C-alpha positions as CSV (number, residue, x, y, z in Angstrom):
1,M,145.2,48.8,-86.5
2,T,143.1,46.3,-84.5
3,T,145.1,44.7,-81.7
4,P,144.3,41.2,-80.3
5,E,141.8,41.2,-77.5
6,T,141.5,38.8,-74.6
7,L,139.0,36.0,-74.6
8,S,135.4,37.3,-74.6
9,S,133.2,36.7,-71.6
10,L,130.6,35.0,-73.7
11,A,129.1,31.9,-72.0
12,V,130.3,28.6,-73.4
13,T,127.4,26.3,-74.0
14,P,126.6,23.7,-76.7
15,E,124.4,26.3,-78.4
16,T,127.3,28.9,-78.5
17,A,130.0,26.4,-79.4
18,G,128.2,24.6,-82.2
19,I,126.8,26.2,-85.4
20,N,124.2,24.3,-87.5
21,P,123.4,26.1,-90.8
22,R,120.4,23.8,-91.2
23,V,118.9,25.7,-88.3
24,R,120.4,29.2,-88.5
25,G,120.4,29.3,-92.3
26,D,123.3,30.1,-94.6
27,A,123.6,33.9,-94.1
28,P,127.2,35.0,-93.7
29,L,128.6,34.8,-90.2
30,D,129.2,38.0,-88.3
31,L,132.6,36.8,-86.8
32,P,133.1,39.7,-84.3
33,E,129.6,39.1,-82.9
34,L,130.1,35.3,-82.9
35,F,133.3,35.4,-80.9
36,G,132.7,38.6,-79.0
37,N,136.0,40.2,-80.3
38,R,137.8,41.2,-83.5
39,N,140.8,38.8,-83.0
40,P,142.2,36.9,-86.0
41,V,140.2,33.9,-87.0
42,V,141.8,30.5,-87.8
43,L,139.9,28.0,-90.0
44,E,140.3,24.3,-89.8
45,I,138.6,22.2,-92.5
46,G,137.7,18.7,-91.3
47,S,138.3,18.9,-87.6
48,G,137.7,15.2,-86.6
49,K,137.6,14.9,-82.8
50,G,139.0,18.5,-82.4
51,R,142.5,18.0,-81.2
52,F,143.9,20.9,-83.2
53,L,141.1,23.2,-82.3
54,I,141.2,22.5,-78.6
55,D,145.0,22.5,-78.2
56,E,145.4,25.7,-80.3
57,G,142.4,27.4,-78.7
58,K,144.0,26.8,-75.2
59,A,147.5,27.8,-76.4
60,H,146.4,31.0,-78.3
61,P,143.6,32.9,-76.5
62,E,144.6,35.9,-78.7
63,K,143.1,34.0,-81.7
64,N,139.7,32.7,-82.6
65,F,139.3,29.2,-84.1
66,L,136.5,28.0,-86.4
67,G,136.3,24.3,-87.3
68,I,134.2,22.7,-89.9
69,E,133.2,19.1,-89.4
70,K,130.6,17.4,-91.5
71,S,130.2,14.3,-89.3
72,L,127.5,15.0,-86.8
73,H,129.1,12.5,-84.4
74,Y,132.5,14.2,-84.4
75,H,130.8,17.6,-84.3
76,R,129.1,16.7,-81.1
77,V,132.5,15.4,-79.7
78,I,134.1,18.7,-80.5
79,V,131.2,20.7,-79.0
80,D,131.5,18.7,-75.8
81,R,135.2,19.3,-75.6
82,I,134.8,23.1,-76.2
83,V,132.3,23.3,-73.4
84,R,134.4,21.2,-71.0
85,H,137.4,23.4,-71.6
86,A,135.3,26.6,-71.5
87,L,136.9,27.9,-74.8
88,S,134.9,30.9,-75.9
89,N,137.4,31.4,-78.7
90,V,136.6,28.0,-80.4
91,K,133.5,27.3,-82.5
92,T,132.6,24.4,-84.8
93,V,130.2,24.2,-87.8
94,N,128.4,21.0,-88.7
95,Y,128.1,21.3,-92.5
96,D,129.9,20.8,-95.9
97,A,133.1,22.7,-95.9
98,F,132.7,24.0,-99.5
99,E,129.3,25.5,-98.7
100,V,130.5,27.0,-95.4
101,M,133.3,28.8,-97.3
102,Q,131.1,29.8,-100.1
103,K,128.1,31.0,-98.1
104,L,129.1,31.7,-94.5
105,L,132.6,33.1,-94.6
106,P,133.2,36.7,-95.6
107,A,136.0,37.5,-98.1
108,G,139.4,37.9,-96.5
109,S,138.2,36.9,-93.1
110,M,140.5,34.0,-92.2
111,S,144.0,34.6,-91.0
112,E,145.0,30.9,-91.4
113,I,143.5,27.8,-93.1
114,H,144.5,24.3,-91.8
115,I,143.5,21.1,-93.6
116,Y,144.8,17.9,-92.0
117,F,144.4,14.5,-93.5
118,P,141.2,15.1,-95.5
119,D,139.4,12.1,-96.9
120,P,141.4,11.2,-100.1
121,W,138.3,9.7,-101.9
122,P,140.7,7.3,-103.7
123,R,138.2,5.9,-106.2
124,L,138.3,7.8,-109.5
125,R,134.6,8.5,-109.6
126,E,134.7,9.9,-106.0
127,Q,137.6,12.3,-106.5
128,K,135.3,15.1,-107.4
129,R,134.4,15.2,-103.7
130,R,137.9,16.0,-102.6
131,I,138.3,19.3,-100.7
132,I,141.5,20.0,-102.8
133,R,139.8,20.7,-106.1
134,P,139.8,23.9,-108.1
135,A,136.4,25.3,-107.0
136,A,137.1,24.7,-103.3
137,V,140.7,26.1,-103.5
138,E,139.3,29.2,-105.2
139,E,137.0,29.6,-102.1
140,M,140.0,29.3,-99.9
141,R,141.7,32.0,-101.9
142,R,138.6,34.2,-101.4
143,V,138.3,33.8,-97.6
144,L,142.0,33.9,-96.8
145,A,143.3,37.3,-95.6
146,P,145.8,39.0,-98.0
147,D,148.6,38.3,-95.5
148,G,147.2,34.9,-94.4
149,K,148.8,31.5,-94.6
150,G,147.5,27.9,-95.0
151,W,148.6,24.3,-94.7
152,Y,147.3,21.1,-96.3
153,V,148.7,17.9,-94.8
154,T,148.1,14.3,-96.0
155,D,149.7,10.8,-95.8
156,H,148.1,9.9,-99.2
157,K,150.9,10.4,-101.8
158,E,148.6,10.3,-104.9
159,Y,146.3,12.9,-103.4
160,F,149.3,15.1,-102.5
161,E,150.7,14.8,-106.0
162,K,147.3,15.7,-107.6
163,A,146.8,18.6,-105.1
164,V,150.1,20.3,-105.7
165,P,149.3,21.7,-109.3
166,V,145.7,22.6,-108.2
167,M,147.0,24.7,-105.3
168,A,150.0,26.1,-107.3
169,D,147.5,27.4,-109.9
170,I,145.9,29.7,-107.3
171,F,148.5,30.2,-104.5
172,A,152.2,30.5,-103.9
173,I,153.2,27.2,-102.4
174,E,155.9,25.2,-100.7
175,A,155.4,21.5,-101.0
176,G,157.1,18.3,-100.0
177,E,157.5,15.6,-97.4
178,I,157.7,16.8,-93.8
179,F,159.7,15.3,-90.9
180,H,159.6,15.4,-87.1
181,E,156.7,18.0,-86.9
182,P,154.9,17.9,-83.6
183,P,151.6,16.1,-84.2
184,R,148.7,18.5,-84.7
185,T,146.0,15.9,-85.0
186,N,145.3,12.4,-83.8
187,Y,145.9,11.1,-87.3
188,E,149.3,12.8,-87.5
189,A,150.3,11.3,-84.2
190,K,149.2,7.8,-85.3
191,Y,150.8,8.0,-88.8
192,Q,154.1,9.3,-87.3
193,A,154.2,6.4,-84.9
194,Q,153.6,4.0,-87.9
195,G,156.4,5.6,-89.8
196,R,154.2,6.7,-92.7
197,P,155.5,9.5,-95.0
198,I,153.6,12.7,-94.4
199,Y,153.3,15.4,-97.1
200,Q,152.5,19.1,-96.7
201,V,151.6,22.0,-99.0
202,A,152.1,25.4,-97.3
203,F,150.2,28.1,-99.2
204,R,149.7,31.9,-99.3
205,H,148.6,34.6,-101.7
206,R,151.0,35.5,-104.4
């Protein structure tokens, strides 16, 4: 059985912290080589400014954290924060999340999947772009380890209600409104302060 290792001694630079598939290509990631250890890897889809990645990376050196952020601006913000905090156990990918899961992540390689406040794409013609859609959730199933767990959190009730049956078709889930959770992202802190309802789907393999 592989035991968690300490943080690797890999240098933390913008080049090691950030991954750009447009430059490196879309070959699958060698995660032990990328992080310099075989610790469990936690995936965050849509990392924004990186609050979850940075806070969790500092709090859990026995885990590795891989964020996906399509916005180049926010990707650069995250890279800068990773470097400033010298977190060799945190990396971020600047690319579309579906393609990252489909092409870059090996099957069963993620111990956890976190999705916080993804774009709800509220217009009907845009909803095919939602990350919670059958093809994308199927990729989550493929990359999540057999004993892995995941969380999808949103303040958008319609998106939550549409997401529940999609996720229940593939995973075992627990779904509902959540209360008094410590904020994991800037959005969660903001919405809690505003008193907005927040909904969560916790999911795992059946």
